[in-house]
C-alpha positions in Angstrom: -38.7 14.0 -3.5 -40.1 14.9 0.0 -39.9 11.2 0.8 -36.3 11.2 0.0 -35.6 14.1 2.2 -37.6 12.6 5.1 -35.5 9.4 4.7 -32.2 11.2 4.6 -33.3 13.2 7.7 -34.3 10.0 9.6 -31.0 8.5 8.7 -29.1 11.5 10.0 -31.1 11.5 13.3 -30.3 7.9 13.5 -26.6 8.6 13.1 -26.7 11.2 15.8 -28.5 8.9 18.2 -26.0 6.1 17.6 -23.1 8.6 18.2 -24.6 9.7 21.5 -25.1 6.1 22.7 -21.6 5.2 21.7 -20.4 8.2 23.8 -22.4 7.2 26.7 -21.0 3.6 26.4 -17.4 4.9 26.4 -18.3 7.2 29.4 -19.5 4.1 31.3 -16.4 2.2 30.2 -14.2 4.9 31.5 -16.1 5.0 34.9 -15.4 1.2 35.2 -11.8 1.7 34.4 -11.4 4.6 36.8 -13.8 4.2 39.6 -12.0 6.8 41.7 -12.1 9.5 39.1 -14.3 12.6 39.6 -16.9 13.5 37.0 -14.6 16.2 35.5 -11.8 13.7 35.0 -14.1 11.2 33.2 -15.3 14.1 30.9 -11.6 14.9 30.2 -10.8 11.3 29.4 -13.8 11.1 27.3 -12.9 14.3 25.3 -9.4 12.9 24.9 -10.7 9.6 23.6 -13.0 11.5 21.1 -10.1 13.6 19.8 -7.6 10.7 19.6 -9.6 7.6 19.1 -6.9 5.0 19.4 -6.8 2.9 16.2 -8.6 5.4 14.2 -6.3 8.5 14.4 -6.7 9.3 10.7 -10.5 8.4 10.6 -12.4 5.2 10.0 -12.0 4.9 6.3 -9.5 2.9 4.4 -6.7 4.5 2.5 -4.1 6.8 3.2 -4.3 10.2 4.9 -4.0 13.3 2.6 -3.6 17.0 3.4 -6.8 19.1 3.4 -7.9 21.0 1.5 -6.7 19.0 -1.5 -4.7 20.9 -3.9 
């Protein structure tokens, strides 16, 4: 039981690390695309990308979007 919780906790930490690394990669990508942009502009573009995520507007899962909460 304790081992299961520890494994789940480690997986969650790994997920958070991967997310942060992905965000940093996108930040670098945006800097390459917009070398003249100020730091606050890059952060705004990054926030927009995180909110909209072109190609994954309805999430990463397959299926069709449904309203939430489900009725």
